[in-house]
N, CA, C and O of each residue as an XYZ file, in Angstrom:
364
protein
N      -0.970    -12.990     -7.774
C      -0.324    -12.363     -6.647
C       0.385    -13.447     -5.858
O      -0.194    -14.491     -5.557
N       1.629    -13.196     -5.530
C       2.393    -14.199     -4.803
C       1.952    -14.259     -3.351
O       1.335    -13.331     -2.829
N       2.280    -15.355     -2.723
C       1.890    -15.547     -1.331
C       2.536    -14.551     -0.390
O       1.896    -14.081      0.551
N       3.804    -14.222     -0.632
C       4.478    -13.277      0.266
C       3.912    -11.866      0.106
O       3.824    -11.113      1.076
N       3.527    -11.510     -1.134
C       2.932    -10.196     -1.369
C       1.584    -10.099     -0.653
O       1.278     -9.088     -0.022
N       0.804    -11.139     -0.756
C      -0.497    -11.172     -0.089
C      -0.322    -11.120      1.428
O      -1.086    -10.451      2.124
N       0.676    -11.820      1.930
C       0.927    -11.818      3.377
C       1.373    -10.439      3.859
O       0.981    -10.003      4.941
N       2.190     -9.750      3.059
C       2.633     -8.417      3.473
C       1.469     -7.424      3.453
O       1.379     -6.566      4.330
N       0.577     -7.530      2.464
C      -0.606     -6.664      2.433
C      -1.503     -6.930      3.635
O      -2.030     -5.998      4.242
N      -1.671     -8.189      3.970
C      -2.487     -8.541      5.134
C      -1.862     -7.986      6.415
O      -2.565     -7.456      7.276
N      -0.535     -8.110      6.534
C       0.155     -7.602      7.723
C       0.006     -6.083      7.836
O      -0.178     -5.562      8.936
N       0.084     -5.372      6.710
C      -0.077     -3.921      6.741
C      -1.508     -3.525      7.097
O      -1.718     -2.557      7.827
N      -2.498     -4.270      6.584
C      -3.894     -4.017      6.961
C      -4.091     -4.268      8.448
O      -4.761     -3.495      9.133
N      -3.511     -5.337      8.937
C      -3.623     -5.656     10.357
C      -2.969     -4.565     11.210
O      -3.499     -4.200     12.259
N      -1.835     -4.049     10.771
C      -1.188     -2.942     11.475
C      -2.086     -1.705     11.477
O      -2.160     -0.993     12.479
N      -2.769     -1.447     10.356
C      -3.705     -0.323     10.290
C      -4.849     -0.476     11.274
O      -5.250      0.494     11.918
N      -5.379     -1.691     11.397
C      -6.452     -1.944     12.360
C      -5.945     -1.752     13.781
O      -6.644     -1.184     14.621
N      -4.733     -2.221     14.054
C      -4.149     -2.055     15.396
C      -3.987     -0.568     15.718
O      -4.274     -0.141     16.836
N      -3.527      0.224     14.739
C      -3.386      1.658     14.965
C      -4.738      2.311     15.260
O      -4.841      3.172     16.134
N      -5.774      1.895     14.524
C      -7.111      2.444     14.782
C      -7.602      2.061     16.176
O      -8.226      2.870     16.862
N      -7.321      0.832     16.591
C      -7.758      0.402     17.916
C      -6.967      1.074     19.038
O      -7.488      1.271     20.135
N      -5.722      1.423     18.765
C      -4.896      2.102     19.777
C      -5.206      3.592     19.906
O      -4.889      4.203     20.927
N      -5.813      4.171     18.895
C      -6.027      5.620     18.909
C      -6.859      6.106     20.099
O      -6.523      7.160     20.639
N      -7.916      5.424     20.548
C      -8.624      5.921     21.735
C      -7.765      5.877     23.007
O      -7.962      6.678     23.920
N      -6.825      4.950     23.060
C      -5.955      4.875     24.228
C      -4.918      5.993     24.248
O      -4.489      6.428     25.317
N      -4.519      6.454     23.071
C      -3.498      7.489     22.967
C      -4.125      8.885     23.039
O      -3.433      9.853     23.353
N      -5.390      8.998     22.759
C      -6.059     10.299     22.707
C      -5.949     11.096     24.003
O      -5.719     12.302     23.927
N      -6.100     10.495     25.202
C      -6.001     11.310     26.426
C      -4.605     11.874     26.702
O      -4.464     12.814     27.484
N      -3.595     11.320     26.078
C      -2.232     11.818     26.279
C      -2.150     13.227     25.686
O      -2.675     13.459     24.597
N      -1.507     14.165     26.370
C      -1.419     15.529     25.836
C      -0.792     15.555     24.445
O       0.180     14.850     24.172
N      -1.354     16.362     23.592
C      -0.884     16.472     22.220
C      -1.837     15.786     21.267
O      -2.806     15.160     21.697
N      -1.572     15.898     19.982
C      -2.482     15.352     18.970
C      -2.170     13.909     18.571
O      -2.368     13.550     17.410
N      -1.694     13.081     19.481
C      -1.262     11.726     19.139
C      -2.332     10.849     18.521
O      -2.053     10.107     17.580
N      -3.553     10.920     19.033
C      -4.616     10.058     18.533
C      -4.951     10.307     17.075
O      -5.300      9.376     16.349
N      -4.848     11.559     16.640
C      -5.158     11.900     15.252
C      -4.180     11.205     14.308
O      -4.570     10.709     13.250
N      -2.918     11.174     14.698
C      -1.916     10.529     13.848
C      -2.129      9.025     13.774
O      -1.888      8.415     12.732
N      -2.575      8.425     14.862
C      -2.862      6.997     14.854
C      -4.040      6.692     13.926
O      -4.000      5.724     13.166
N      -5.080      7.512     13.989
C      -6.245      7.303     13.123
C      -5.857      7.484     11.661
O      -6.189      6.648     10.821
N      -5.158      8.570     11.355
C      -4.764      8.830      9.963
C      -3.851      7.730      9.434
O      -4.035      7.251      8.316
N      -2.875      7.333     10.230
C      -1.963      6.264      9.793
C      -2.688      4.949      9.580
O      -2.421      4.241      8.610
N      -3.600      4.619     10.476
C      -4.374      3.385     10.324
C      -5.243      3.404      9.082
O      -5.298      2.421      8.343
N      -5.928      4.526      8.846
C      -6.775      4.630      7.649
C      -5.946      4.539      6.373
O      -6.341      3.871      5.417
N      -4.824      5.196      6.360
C      -3.976      5.162      5.169
C      -3.499      3.743      4.888
O      -3.553      3.288      3.746
N      -3.035      3.042      5.912
C      -2.565      1.663      5.703
C      -3.689      0.760      5.205
O      -3.480     -0.062      4.312
N      -4.865      0.911      5.773
C      -5.985      0.065      5.356
C      -6.410      0.393      3.924
O      -6.615     -0.516      3.119
N      -6.544      1.686      3.597
C      -6.997      2.075      2.261
C      -5.997      1.710      1.174
O      -6.393      1.417      0.046
N      -4.725      1.723      1.490
C      -3.731      1.379      0.468
C      -3.583     -0.116      0.244
O      -3.062     -0.533     -0.791
N      -4.026     -0.924      1.182
C      -3.767     -2.354      1.077
C      -5.013     -3.225      1.000
O      -4.896     -4.450      0.957
N      -6.197     -2.632      0.981
C      -7.418     -3.430      0.941
C      -8.355     -2.901     -0.144
O      -8.840     -1.773     -0.060
N      -8.603     -3.714     -1.152
C      -9.513     -3.320     -2.229
C     -10.934     -3.151     -1.705
O     -11.653     -2.251     -2.140
N     -11.333     -3.992     -0.796
C     -12.680     -3.906     -0.226
C     -12.863     -2.590      0.535
O     -13.906     -1.946      0.420
N     -11.867     -2.197      1.301
C     -11.936     -0.935      2.040
C     -11.964      0.251      1.078
O     -12.675      1.226      1.325
N     -11.201      0.183     -0.017
C     -11.212      1.261     -1.002
C     -12.574      1.405     -1.649
O     -13.049      2.524     -1.840
N     -13.219      0.284     -1.994
C     -14.565      0.348     -2.586
C     -15.556      0.969     -1.616
O     -16.369      1.811     -1.997
N     -15.483      0.552     -0.373
C     -16.381      1.093      0.643
C     -16.133      2.590      0.839
O     -17.080      3.371      0.940
N     -14.882      2.981      0.891
C     -14.526      4.392      1.047
C     -15.035      5.209     -0.141
O     -15.535      6.319      0.037
N     -14.909      4.667     -1.340
C     -15.362      5.365     -2.544
C     -16.872      5.568     -2.517
O     -17.356      6.646     -2.861
N     -17.618      4.548     -2.113
C     -19.081      4.692     -2.019
C     -19.455      5.792     -1.033
O     -20.343      6.599     -1.305
N     -18.794      5.823      0.085
C     -19.096      6.842      1.096
C     -18.644      8.230      0.653
O     -19.268      9.231      1.006
N     -17.574      8.291     -0.111
C     -17.130      9.579     -0.661
C     -18.178     10.150     -1.589
O     -18.437     11.353     -1.562
N     -18.779      9.324     -2.396
C     -19.812      9.801     -3.311
C     -21.064     10.239     -2.567
O     -21.765     11.151     -3.003
N     -21.343      9.589     -1.446
C     -22.537      9.935     -0.682
C     -22.351     11.236      0.100
O     -23.284     12.034      0.194
N     -21.166     11.459      0.658
C     -20.876     12.659      1.452
C     -19.644     13.371      0.886
O     -18.554     13.232      1.440
N     -19.791     14.122     -0.197
C     -18.623     14.716     -0.859
C     -17.882     15.765     -0.019
O     -16.660     15.871     -0.127
N     -18.577     16.532      0.802
C     -17.879     17.549      1.600
C     -16.980     16.890      2.642
O     -15.844     17.321      2.843
N     -17.475     15.860      3.297
C     -16.656     15.142      4.270
C     -15.479     14.451      3.572
O     -14.366     14.418      4.097
N     -15.739     13.905      2.393
C     -14.677     13.226      1.642
C     -13.573     14.204      1.248
O     -12.391     13.863      1.299
N     -13.953     15.415      0.856
C     -12.942     16.409      0.483
C     -12.074     16.756      1.689
O     -10.860     16.913      1.556
N     -12.688     16.875      2.856
C     -11.926     17.167      4.072
C     -10.957     16.024      4.395
O      -9.795     16.263      4.722
N     -11.445     14.780      4.301
C     -10.578     13.630      4.597
C      -9.450     13.502      3.587
O      -8.320     13.186      3.961
N      -9.739     13.743      2.312
C      -8.698     13.684      1.288
C      -7.613     14.715      1.560
O      -6.422     14.438      1.422
N      -8.045     15.904      1.948
C      -7.077     16.958      2.245
C      -6.244     16.588      3.470
O      -5.034     16.816      3.499
N      -6.897     16.018      4.476
C      -6.194     15.642      5.702
C      -5.202     14.511      5.453
O      -4.126     14.488      6.050
N      -5.561     13.565      4.568
C      -4.673     12.431      4.293
C      -3.713     12.717      3.148
O      -2.909     11.860      2.781
N      -3.795     13.931      2.575
C      -2.925     14.337      1.469
C      -2.976     13.345      0.308
O      -1.952     12.924     -0.230
N      -4.193     12.994     -0.050
C      -4.378     12.037     -1.141
C      -4.165     12.723     -2.486
O      -4.460     13.909     -2.630
N      -3.657     11.990     -3.468
C      -3.458     12.567     -4.805
C      -4.754     13.066     -5.430
O      -4.727     14.018     -6.210
N      -5.893     12.445     -5.106
C      -7.164     12.882     -5.677
C      -7.489     14.302     -5.240
O      -8.086     15.058     -6.007
N      -7.113     14.679     -4.030
C      -7.352     16.043     -3.573
C      -6.508     17.023     -4.364
O      -6.988     18.093     -4.738
N      -5.266     16.675     -4.621
C      -4.389     17.557     -5.391
C      -4.916     17.728     -6.820
O      -4.892     18.834     -7.359
N      -5.393     16.636     -7.438
C      -5.954     16.730     -8.788
C      -7.209     17.591     -8.792
O      -7.393     18.411     -9.691
N      -8.073     17.415     -7.798
C      -9.313     18.176     -7.725
C      -9.031     19.659     -7.554
O      -9.672     20.492     -8.196
N      -8.073     19.998     -6.692
C      -7.731     21.406     -6.483
C      -7.119     22.020     -7.739
O      -7.419     23.165     -8.078
N      -6.269     21.269     -8.428
C      -5.665     21.780     -9.665
C      -6.737     22.001    -10.724
O      -6.685     22.990    -11.455
N      -7.697     21.105    -10.818
C      -8.774     21.234    -11.798
C      -9.638     22.456    -11.482
O     -10.016     23.203    -12.385
N      -9.948     22.657    -10.198
C     -10.758     23.810     -9.820
C     -10.016     25.122    -10.007
O     -10.613     26.119    -10.411
N      -8.733     25.132     -9.720
C      -7.934     26.350     -9.928
C      -7.816     26.684    -11.408
O      -7.795     27.858    -11.778
N      -7.741     25.685    -12.239
C      -7.627     25.917    -13.684
C      -8.896     26.466    -14.296
O      -8.827     27.264    -15.230
N     -10.068     26.059    -13.791
C     -11.325     26.540    -14.350
C     -11.704     27.902    -13.781
O     -12.491     28.627    -14.390
N     -11.155     28.258    -12.621
C     -11.514     29.530    -11.996
C     -10.844     30.714    -12.698
O     -11.313     31.846    -12.574
N      -9.776     30.474    -13.417
C      -9.032     31.563    -14.054
C      -9.576     31.930    -15.370
O      -9.052     32.831    -16.025
């Protein structure tokens, strides 16, 4: 992995952490602003950190109902595959 690629991944992870830290400050503002900050921060962190992905995967296996809700909320490809698989077996 090149140095610039690693630096850009680190910068995106750092931006995700900043978004997560800003979400409590934005939450009191009228509207659903805080939710978007949390979702954006989680997405940036999960896409750019292997350690965060491993941790997320372990927790998904431990709490599958919560994981399904989060996958649906973040529009992850795994949710789309799971729904397609369930729809195919139900018919």
